[in-house]
C-alpha positions as CSV (number, residue, x, y, z in Angstrom):
1,M,93.0,110.3,163.7
2,N,95.7,108.7,165.1
3,Q,96.8,105.9,162.8
4,E,98.2,103.1,164.9
5,I,94.8,103.1,166.9
6,K,92.9,103.2,163.3
7,E,94.9,100.1,162.2
8,K,94.2,98.4,165.5
9,W,90.7,99.4,164.8
10,I,90.5,97.9,161.4
11,E,91.9,94.7,162.4
12,A,89.5,94.5,165.3
13,L,86.1,95.1,163.4
14,L,88.0,92.4,160.9
15,S,89.0,90.1,163.2
16,G,85.3,88.3,163.9
17,N,86.1,88.4,167.6
18,Y,83.3,91.0,167.8
19,K,79.6,90.3,167.1
20,Q,77.9,93.0,166.1
21,G,74.8,95.0,167.8
22,Q,72.8,98.6,167.3
23,N,71.9,101.4,168.9
24,Y,74.6,101.0,171.8
25,L,78.5,100.8,172.1
26,R,77.8,97.3,173.9
27,D,74.5,95.3,175.3
28,S,74.3,92.9,177.6
29,G,74.5,90.2,174.9
30,E,77.9,91.2,174.4
31,Q,77.2,93.0,170.8
32,F,79.3,95.5,170.0
33,C,78.7,98.7,167.2
34,C,81.5,99.9,165.8
35,L,82.1,102.1,168.3
36,G,82.2,99.9,171.1
37,V,84.9,98.2,169.0
38,L,87.1,101.1,169.3
39,C,86.0,101.9,173.5
40,D,86.8,98.6,174.1
41,L,90.6,98.8,172.7
42,Y,90.6,101.9,174.9
43,V,89.5,99.9,177.6
44,K,91.8,96.8,176.7
45,E,94.9,99.2,176.8
46,G,94.0,100.3,180.4
47,H,92.1,103.6,179.8
48,G,89.1,103.3,181.9
49,Q,86.3,100.6,182.2
50,W,83.0,99.6,181.3
51,E,79.9,100.1,183.6
52,K,76.8,98.6,183.2
53,E,73.4,99.7,183.1
54,G,70.3,97.8,182.6
55,H,70.9,95.9,179.6
56,Y,73.7,97.5,178.3
57,W,77.1,98.9,179.1
58,R,78.4,102.4,178.7
59,L,81.9,104.3,179.0
60,G,82.6,107.3,180.0
61,G,78.6,107.9,181.0
62,R,78.2,107.5,177.1
63,N,75.8,104.7,175.8
64,G,75.9,105.4,172.4
65,F,78.6,107.7,170.9
66,L,82.4,108.0,172.0
67,S,82.8,109.9,175.3
68,G,85.8,112.9,175.2
69,P,88.4,111.0,176.6
70,V,88.0,108.4,173.8
71,M,87.7,110.5,171.4
72,E,91.3,112.6,172.2
73,W,92.8,108.9,173.0
74,A,91.9,108.0,169.4
75,G,92.6,111.9,167.9
76,L,88.7,111.8,166.6
77,T,86.5,115.0,166.5
78,S,83.3,113.7,166.3
79,S,81.6,111.5,169.0
80,C,80.1,109.9,166.1
81,G,83.3,108.4,164.8
82,W,83.1,110.9,161.8
83,E,80.0,113.1,160.3
84,I,80.3,114.9,157.0
85,Q,77.6,117.3,155.3
86,E,77.5,116.1,151.9
87,Y,76.7,112.3,152.0
88,E,75.4,110.1,149.6
89,N,72.6,108.8,151.7
90,D,71.7,109.2,155.3
91,E,73.2,106.0,155.8
92,D,76.5,107.0,155.0
93,K,76.4,110.2,157.3
94,S,78.4,109.1,160.1
95,L,79.7,105.8,161.2
96,V,76.7,105.5,164.0
97,Q,74.3,105.7,161.1
98,M,76.1,103.2,159.1
99,N,76.1,100.7,162.3
100,D,72.7,100.9,163.4
101,S,71.2,100.9,159.5
102,G,72.7,97.6,159.0
103,R,76.3,98.1,157.5
104,T,78.6,95.4,158.4
105,F,81.9,95.6,159.9
106,V,83.2,94.7,156.8
107,E,81.9,97.7,155.1
108,I,82.6,100.3,158.2
109,A,86.0,99.5,158.3
110,E,86.5,100.0,154.4
111,K,84.9,103.1,155.5
112,I,87.5,104.2,158.2
113,K,89.9,103.6,155.8
114,E,88.5,105.8,153.4
115,V,88.0,108.7,155.1
116,L,90.1,108.7,158.9
């Protein structure tokens, strides 16, 4: 992963500026999943724009996972943020699963520091 973007992502997750949500990158109530925070950084740096669709927002045609352009920009190889084959439990298999199972942004930021 691009280390500069990684640092910005961790900082954003820990900033308190994003309300955590599940199942969507960003919902109409302005809640973001951990990947949605990364996507919001991508948009704020002038790459693409959010698209409103019903009760959620999507970016690059995706509403729950990273699009190819965001993955390339961030230097990631998985649309789930990261994904491993050997894991302690299903909730730790990917950032998507961690977020949607109720892990906090603080816990997710620690995992990003550890594995990316």
